[in-house]
N, C-alpha and C positions, 0 to 999 in steps of 0.2 A: 344598543351599543355593538352587538355582534353583527350588524348589517355590514360593517366595514371589514369584517374578518373573512379572509379567503385562505384556502389551503394550496400551497405550492406543490406541484409534483416534482420529484427529484430530477434535476437536470443531468446529474452524473455522479458516479461513485468512483472513488479512488482507492485502489488496493495497492499493496506494496510489500517488499520483503524486509522493511525496517532499516534505518540507517542508510537510506539510499536516495535521499532528496525528496521524500514525500511531503515534508513540511514546506519545502520550497514550492512544491506544487500547490499546496493548500493556500499559502500566502499569495501565490500568483493568481489563483482563482478569486480570492477575496478582494484583491486590490484592483482587479481589472475593471470592474464596474461596481464600485463599493456601495453605492446607494441602492443598487438593484439586486445585490447578491448576498446570500447567507451561506456561510461555510461552517459545517460542524467538523472539527478535527479530532478524531478518535474519541468522540463523545460516547459514554458507556451504553446508553439505551439500545442502539442498533445492534451492537455485537452481543449484548446480553440477550436480546430477542432472537437473534440468529442462532445462538447456541443453546437456547433454553430447551429445545425439543430434541437435543441429542446430536446436533450437527457435528460431523467430524469426530465422533466419539467423545463428546464433551458431557454426556449425561443427559438425563431427561428421557421421556418415552411418549411424548404426544405425537400425533400423526403429522405427516408432511403438510397436509392441508391446513392444520392448525398453526404449524410453524410459519407458513406463508402468510396466513391472516395476521398473526401476531406481528410479524415484521412489517407488513403493510400498515397496520394500525399505529405502530410506533413511529414510522417515518411520516405518516400523515399528521400525527399530533405535533411532531417537530417541524412540520412545514406550515403550520398555521401562522398567519400574520395579519395585522391590521394596517400594515404599511402598503399602500397600493402600488408604490414603486417597486417593491420587492417581487422579483419574478424568477430569479435563478437560485437553485437550491442544490448544494453539493455536500457530499459526505465523504470525508477521508476516514476509512475504517481501520481499526487496529490490524497489524500485520497478520495475526492469526485468523482474521476474518477472511483471508484469501481462500481458506479451505471451505468457506461458505458462499463463494461466488455463485454457485449453482442455485442456491436458495434466493439470493438477491435477484438473479436473472429470472427465476420463476415468478417472484413477487412483482418484479418491474421489468417485463420483457421488452419494453420499448425504451428503456433508459440505458444510454451508453455508459461504459465503464472503462477504466484504464488500470494497468498494473505497472508500477515503477520498479525497475531493477537496476543493479549496478555491478560493475566488475567484481568478481568473487573475492579477490584479495582485499580490495579496498573496503568492501562491505564487511568482511569478517574482522578486519582490523578496526573498523568503527565500532563493531559490537564488542570485541574482546579487549579493547584498549591496550595497544602495544602487543597484541597477540596473547594476552593472558585472560583468564576467566573473569577477572574483575570482581573480586570479592566472593569467590566460591560459588559462582552461578548467578551473580547479579545481572549478567548480560541478558538482554532480551532473548537471544537465541538459545540460552541455556535454561530458561525458566521452566520448560516442560520436561527437564531431564528426569525428574522423579515420577512424573505422570505423563509420559509421552503419548501422543495421539496414535491411533492405529495406522493412520496413513503414513506416519513417519517410520513406525516399526516395519511396516510392509516394504517401504522403499528400501531401507537398509538391508533387510533380509533378502528381498527378491533381486535387487540390482547389484548388491555387493556381497551377498552370502555371509553377512555378519549379524550379530545381535547388538542392540544399542548399548548394552552394558559393557561391550568390548571397546567402545569408542572413547577416545580422549576428548577433552573439551573442544578443541579446534575441529576435530572430526565431527562431533555431535553438532556443533554450530553449523558447519558446512552442510551436513545432512538435513538439518532443520530448514535452512534456507532453500536447499534444493527441493524439499517437499512443497514449499510455498510456490516456488517457480513452476514446478510440475503441475500443481493444481491450477495455477493461472493459465499455463499453456494449454492444458486439457480443455478448460472452458473457452479459451480463445478459439480453439479448433472446432468447437461445436457450430453447427449451422446457425446463422443469424445471431451470433453471440453478442455483437455490438461492442466487442472489446478491442482495446488497443494496448500494445506493449510499448512502454516508454523507457528508453535508456537514459540513466542519469547523465551520461556524457553529453546528451543533446539538449539538456535543460539550460536556459528557459526557451531557447529558440524554437524547439519543437512544439512547445505550448503555444507560442505566439503565431507560428506559421502554419500549424496543422491542427493540433488537438483542439484548441479553443474554437476557432472558426469552423473547422470542418467536421469535428467529432461531437463537440458539445453545443455547437450552434451559437456561440457567443462572439459577436462581432467586436472588433477592437479598433478604436481610432488611435491617432498618433499619441494623444495624452495617455491613453490606457497602456499602450506599449511602453511609454517612458516610465510610467509608474511600475510596470512589471520589472523592467531592467533595474530600477531603483531598489525595489524590495528584494531582488535577487542578489544585490550587492551587500546585503546585511545578513549576518549569521542567522539562519532560519529559526533556530530555537529561541532567539531573543524575543520574538514576537509573542511568545507565551508568557513573558514576564518573569523569566527565570534568571535574569541578571547576566545573560550572556550576549546581549545585543552589542553589535559592533561591526566593523568592516569585515566582510567575509573573505576568507583566504582559501584558495583552492589547495587541498591537501592530498590529492590522489597520489601524486608522485612520492610524497613523503611516506604515505601509508605503505606503498609497495616496497620502498627501500627499507622500512622498519620490519617488514614481515619476516618471520623466521622461516626456515626451510620446512619446519613441521606444519606451519600454517599454509604455506604454498602447496605442500603435498596434499593436505586435506582438501584444499580448493580444487586441485587437479583431479583428485579421486571422486569427490562427492558432488561438487557444485559446478565445475566448468562445463560438463555436458549439458546441464540445464540452461546455463547462461548462453551457451552457443545456440541452442534452440531458439531462445528468445531474441537473440541478436539477429537471427535470420528473418524474423517477422516484425521487428521493431518499427514503430511509426517513423516515417522519413521526414526529413526537412524539405520544405517546398523549394 
């Protein structure tokens, strides 16, 4: 029975700062060539493996070599299939996994990856819901507030001369997102990094015209492109069965108008410099 089983190698990894269109990207990948493609969207095993050995201050004490092997083993198991037509394998990793890009690159040095980012104010407003913390820290960007990673502590201390305990929720959120952007930018600048920075504002065109055919090597015919436009017209989270499916509405302008001066100032201070760096190297439309 196992004669028909083969293991797909990862076609690409998707990293992101969260609330920035990454689910649209995952849906785009899945619908492009649906019979040939498998997409794992924030499935727990890869991030658990990546952080098991202490990546980014997450605990654990096994060697780097063991961490690489563990990640390879997990990805290999998740790539097993008995469907001969399956050949494309993508992983959208949880946002915190951005701090582990170096490990993914070491484990899979020939696999391309991308990082999705978005305008600072729009992103924070998506996180904090109307600029507030959303239930005393329920927002993704505030989850690490009581156990922050060393990379975040160092960023705030070295770049801004402050301690994390001094920051308000919107400032902490902006600093957290900046730490993700800086990690992605650092890995992007490494030689032979195989990374691409993707701006939310360019979705889905940049996926159709550049990332999929040129970066991930997935050719798209007219029907595939039509499916991609269709799936991008539906609220992205609806695909996960959370009852939110429906016509998608662009809300970027609304988010900017609703943002308080405190949110805008937090963005200018902590996140805008990182956003500007990414914008300069973002993947272009063909």
